[in-house]
N, C-alpha and C positions, 0 to 999 in steps of 0.2 A: 494768912491768905495770900495767894500769889498777886503780884503787882505787875504793872507795865503791860497790860493787854489793850489792844484795840480790837473791839468786836464790831462787826458789820452785820446788819440785818436788813433784809428787804421787808417792807410792810406786808401785812396779811392780804389774803385774796380779796379782790374786788369782783363785782359782777362782770366787768369788762375783761378781767383776767380769765375768768371762767369761760367767757365767750370768745377768747383769743382775739380780742380787739386791742389795738394800740391805744394806750391811755395817754402817755406823754404828759403834758402839762395840765391836762384837764383835771379838775379837783374831784375825782371819782372817789367816793368813800369805800371803806372796807365793807364786805358783807358779813353775815353772821359766821360763816366758815372762817373768814379772815380773822375775826375777833377771837374765835376759838384757837386758831393757829398761834396767835400772839400770846394768849393766856398760857398755852402749852409751852411756848418758848420761855415765858417768864418763870414757869414752874421748873423747867430744866435749868435755867440760870440759878435759881434759888437752890435747887438740889446740888448743883456743882459747887456751891459755896463761894463763888466768885463775887466779891463785893465790888459793885460799881460805884464810881465817884460821881459820875453824871452821864446823862444821855444827851447826845446832840441829834437833832432831827431836822429833816426837810420841813419846810413850811406847808407843803401840800397835805391836805387833811388826812389821807389814808396813812401816811407815815406819822404825822403828828398824833393821830389817835392811837396808833400802835405804841408810840413812845409813851403816851399817857397811861396806857394799860400797864406797861412794864414799870414805869416810874411809880405808879400807885402801888403795884404789887410788891416792888422791892424797896419802896420808900427812897427814891433817888431823884434828885433835881433834874429838870429837863431844860435844855437850851435850844431854841429854834434858830436855824441858820439856813437862809434861802439858797445858799450856795450848794446845799445838798439836795435841792429839788431835782426832779427828773428833767431831762432834756426836752425842750419844746420841739416837737417834730412836725409842726404845721399841718398840712393837708392830710398827713397819714393818721392823725389822731382820730380815733373812732373806727378806723378801717381794720380789716382782718390782718392779723399778725402771723407771720411765718418765720421759721428759723432764718431764712434768707433776709427777711426784713430786719431782724435783730442785728445780724452781722453787718448789713449795709449801713445801719444807723451809726455804726462805730467808725465808718470810713470818712476821712476828711473830704474826699472828693464827691461824696454822695450828698446831693442838695435837692430839697423840694421846697415849694413855696411855704413861707412862714416858719421854716426851721431855724432854730438857734444855730448860728455858725459854729462849726466844729471847734475852731480855735478858742472861741469864747467859752464853750462848754468845758473843754479840757482845762482852760486856765482857771475858771471859777472852782472846779472840783479840786484841782491841784492846790489852789490857795486855801480852800477850806480844810483840806487834808493836812497841809503843813501847819496851819494854825492849831488844829486839834492835836496834832502830834506834839507840838511844843507844850501845849497845856496838859497833855495826858502822861508826860514823863513822870514815872513813879505814881501813876494813877491807873485806874481801869475805866475805859470809856466805851460806851456803845453808841454807834452811829446808826440811826434808822433812816433808810433812804429807799431807792428805787432800782429797778433792774439795770438800766443802762448806766446809771450813776455808779452802781456797785461794780459793774464790769470795768468802768473807767478807773475806779479806785484800785481794784485788783491789778489792773495793768500797770498803774503808776507804782504801786507797792512792789510788785515783782520786777519792774523795769522791763517788762516784756515788749517786744515789737508788736505792731498792730495785728499781724497775721496770727500771732499766738492767742491774743485775747479774742479774736474773731471766732476761734474754734472752741472757746471755753463756754460751757453751758451756763446760761443765765441762772443765777441762784433762785431757788424756789421761794415761794411766799413764806415769810417768817423763818427762813433758813439763816442760821448764824455762822459767820466765818470769822475765824480768830487769827490775829497776828500778835506777835510780841513787839514791843517798842523798846529800842535801846538808843545808845548814843549813835550819832550819824557816823557811818563808815567813810572811808576816803571818797567813795562814789557819791556820798550825800544821802544814801538810803538809810532811813531810820528803822526799817522794819525787818523782821525775820518771821518765817511762817511757824506757827505753833502746830504741833502734832495733835 
């Protein structure tokens, strides 16, 4: 079986996702559609024959529940890591979401009351990613997390400038993105994109 994969997955659909409302750090659970999406993702993982060594998950319930569904289906241990939780977006939580809102939330200079500071968000995601990368060398790991956190991970993995990730579509619910993990190159990047 292939080794050295880092798989990223957004949790399944919530009612607020369906209503295009910004969830942020609110502990909104997945709905039945979301649970079906995650079961389907687990089925695809099983059919692909990729053996997971463990699952790392955000501590927010929608991601943790998704991780539990996959962990149970594939018989894989799960580790909760609060550094993979979604960015707290303060007064925007519960309000209507637009493509402009999503891209604005990735800008360091965009601030609203109660929002987690951009530098803190980026630093915690970077630290979580580096820790998991070290642990998953010669292993396969799935990280279950959230839309903005996934975008930040993708930006960090690619080494993209802010403008590039702001034009990248937010991964869909229960969508899996795959990267290979190798020895760090001279630039310090551990990852390369899997086809």
